[in-house]
N, C-alpha and C positions, 0 to 999 in steps of 0.2 A: 504493499500500500503506499502510495507517495505521500511525502510529507506535505502538510499545508503550508504552501508557499505565499499565501495571501497576506498582505501586509497588515501588521497590527496597529491599531490606534494608539499612537504614542503621545497623544495630547494629554497633558497633565491635568487632573481633576482639580477644579478650584473651589473655593467657598461658594461662589455662585452657583456651581453645578449642584453642590450638596443642598443649598437652600431651595433651589428649584425642584430637586428630586423629593425633598422633605416636605415641600409646600409651605415653607415658612420664610422669613426674612433673612438676609444675610447677618443683620444685627443679632437675631435670635441664634444663629449658628456661632457667631462669634462669642455669645454669652456662654453658651454651652461648652465651647472650647476652652474658655477661661474659668469654667466652673463658677460662674458668677452667681452672686446671691440672687435668689427670687426665682430662678429657673425651676419650673414644675418637673416632678419626675417623668410625666407624659412627654414633655418637650424634650428632656434629655434622652429618653428612650427613641424618640422619633428621629432626632437629629443624629444620633450615634448609629442608629440602624441604617440611615441614608450614607454615612460615612463609610460604614463597613461594606455595604452593597457596591458603593462606587470605588472603593479601595482608596479612599481619599487619605493623603499623606501631605500634612502642611509643609510648605516650602520655607525652611528655616531662614534663609537669605532675605527672602521677601518680607517675612513677617518682622526681621530685624529692622528693615527699612521703614517699616510702619510702626516701629517703636516697641515690639516685642518678639522674642525668639522662642519663649516657651522652654528655655533650658536653664537649669540650675546647676551651678558648679560647686562641688564639694572639695575642700582642701584638706588633706591629712598628710601625715608625715611618713607613715609605715603601713603598707597594706597587710603585713604580717601580724599587726596587732589585732587580735580577735575582737576586742572591744569596739573596735571601729566597724566591724561587720554589724554588731548589733545596732550602733548608731545609723548605719546605712540602711538596715532593714526597717528601721522606724521610719526614716525619711522616704523610702521607696513606698511603703505601705500608705503613708499619708497621702502621696501624691498619685497613687495608683489609679484614682478615678478622676484625675485631671489630665490636662494635655501637656503638662510639664515633663521634660526629659531630664534626668540626673546624669551629669557627666562628672567623673572623678579626677582629680588632679593629686597623685602621689608625688610629693615633691621632695621627700627626704627630710632630715631634721634641721638642715641649714637655713638661717634666716633669709639669705639672698635667694637660695632656690626657691623657698616658699613664696618670697615677693615676686620672683620672676613667674611663677606659675599663677598667682593671682592676677598679675598684669595681664597675662595671656588670656585668662578667663574674662577679663573686662574688655579686653580688645575684641574679643569674639562676641561682644554684645550680649553675654549671658544676662538674663533678667534679675538674677539675684545670686548671693554666694552664701554658702555655709562654711565657716572656718573652724576646723576642730583643733582646738589648742594651739593656734598659730604661733610660731616663733618669729614671724615677721614683726618688725618694731611697731609698737602701737600706734605711732604717729601715721604710718603708712596705712594701717588698717583703718584709721579713723579718716584719712583722705580718701580711701576707697569706698568706704561706706557712704561718704557724702555724695557720690555720684551713682552708686550701685546698691540697692537694698542688700543688707548683710546681717547675718546672724552669727555670733561667736559662741562656740561651745567650749565650756571648760574655765576660761579666764573669769576671775570674779571682778575684774574692773569694769563697772557699769558706765554707760556713755549714752548721750541723747542721740548719737550718731547710728547706733546699731542695737539690735536686741541681743539678749544673753541668755544662754541655758547653762546653768551651773549644777554641781553637786556639792552638798555641804561637807566639803573634804575634811574640814577640821573635826566635824563631829563624827565622820567616819574612822579617822585616826584614833580618836577617843574610844569609839566603841571596841577597836581591836586592843588597844593598851588596857582597857578595863578588862576584857576577856582574858588576856594572857596574864595579867597580874592576878585574876582570880583562880588561874590554874596554878600560880605559885612562881611565875617567872619574875625575875627582877632585871635581867641583863637583856634587854630588848632593843635590837637596833633597827633603824629604817633606811631602807634603799630607795633613793628618791632621785628623779631627774634633777639636773643642777639649775634650778630656777633662781632668778636673781631679781631682786627689786629695783635694782639700777638699769634694768633692760627696758624701761618705759612701762612694762607691764609690772604694776605693783602686786597684784594678787593672782599669778598663775596658779593652776591647781596644785602643783608641787610644793609651791610656798605655803598655800593654805593647808595642805596635808602635813608639812612639816611643823607648821605652827601649831596644829592640833595635836600632834604627837608629843612635841615638847611640853606643851601645857598639861597634857594627860599624865606625862612622866612626872612632872613637877606636882601635880595633884596627889600623886601616889608616893611622894617623897622620893623619887628616883631621878630627879634633875641630873645629878652627878654621874649617872650611869647611862645618860642618854647619848646615843651615836648616830648621826646622819652620814651615810655614805651615798655619794652621788654616782649615779651610772644611768646610761641611756635605758629607756624603756624598750628593751628588746632581750632576746634570749641571750645573746652575746654579752650584753650590758650586765644582765643579771648573773650570768655565769662569771665574768670577772669580778663582780662584787661578791658574789658567794665565796670564791677562792680567797679573796683577801680577808674576808670577815672570819672565814672558818678555819684559817691558819694562823691567825693573829694569837697573841699571847693571851688576850682576854676573850675567848670565844663566847658569843652570844648565845643564850639558850633558845632565843626566839628571834626570828627576823619578819619584819614587815615590809613588803614592796609595794610601790605605788601603782603597780600594774601586773596583772596575772602573768603576762609574757615574761616579765623580769622574774617573777617568782619561779617559773619553770627553769630559768638559767640558773637560779640558786639550787634548785632541786637537782640539776644535772651536776653542779660543782660538788654538792654534798655526795653524790654517788660516787664521783671521781675520786673523792678523798675517803671513801669507805665509810662514810657516815649515814645514818639512817634518819629518816623523817617519819614521825616526830620523835622517834627515840632519842637522838642526840641533839636535835634542833627543831623546834616548832616553826612552821612557816606559814605565812599569811599572805594572800595576794590582794588585788584590788581590781574591781570591775565585774566580778563573778561571771566570766565568759563561759561559754559552753564547755571548754577543755577543763575548767576547774571542777566539774562533776564527773569526769571520766573515772572509771573504776580504779585504774592504777595511780592516779593522782589524788583525787578526793582532797582538793585544796580548800582550806577554809579561806573565804574571801568576802569583800564588801561588795554588795550589789548597789549599783548606783543607777539602775534601770536605764541601761544605754538604748533600748528600743524606745522607751518613752522619751528620753532626751531628743533622739533624733526626730520622732513625730512632732514634739512641741517646736523643735527648730523650724521644721519644714512649715508647720502650720503658721507660725509668726512670720516666717519669710514671705509667704504667699500674701498674707495680710499686707505686709509692706509693698510688695510688688503691686497689689492691687490698689494702693493709694493711701494706706495709713502713714502718716508723716507726723501726726500731732504729738505723739508720745513715744517713747521707748519702753520696751517691755522686758522684764527679767523674770526667769523661771528657775526656781531652785528644787532639786530632787532632794528628798530625804533618803540618806544611806541605811542600808539594813545589813547586818553582819550574818552570814550564812556559814555555821559551823560544820566543818567536816573532819576527817581523820588526820589532816596535816598538823593539828595542834593537840597538845597533850600536856600533862604536868612534866616539869623538868625532871631529868634523871639525876640522881644524887651524885655529886662528883667527889 
């Protein structure tokens, strides 16, 4: 049988075609595409059915020239951090019934790399940005937010220029210290990213976490035993920190890390040294990612509701894109300690 050689209709379907097919105005189609307030479920169904039947795909460049591209950029430093997957799931699910597409910029830990990626997103006329704990200088983030709707996740520095979603990290650290002290630990170390109040961001999450840890240690009369070891929130960073802490003259009986992925690195370091968890050292992570509950790991961790953080960030960002400019919004998650088998009473030395 000969192949069909008749020419196909390559004319791109337009919003006008969709409106004509659905028997509605182009304005109605536009409202449905924007998931605008006040569109009835019947209208939504009617227009989306027409879009599906015609295989309508919005032209991003043309939409950009009209002032909207329906793209959202998400900046993160490390795709290997499972907590970011939780945040991204929340963003994706919140936007699932809208016309917005999420594009991810994995920029690495460097401030300049992140700034370059953010500028690239702005240059591509993305409608809004979600920046996850950006290392980019705050002044540049504020400048970006002045022209592109922006939500910052993680940093506790509020601003009228952007919305913020944070976790009560100081409270989370306190929950961990209280739990470990209750088990009998006194030598508790913190592995945290190297946050700095001089870097224009006064309250990044690692600073809030360290403050909460130090205050909790002081509250229990353990200020003199407090130790903060700086390391990147990565498996390698946690591994290096674990080797340093666990081979020192005064080995801690418990370690809190600011991210589950760093805790896994500490776990690996303990195994390399022939130490057991929690027999020789108790270990606590932060984020309560899926890997923390795996049977071989069973990591005690602080749940800061990453999925909910992502959903809240997406919701606030779309409100900004759709026109909210009168006020900035801040949402704070309440952390919850999930106790598993990686923590126990310290072994007598």
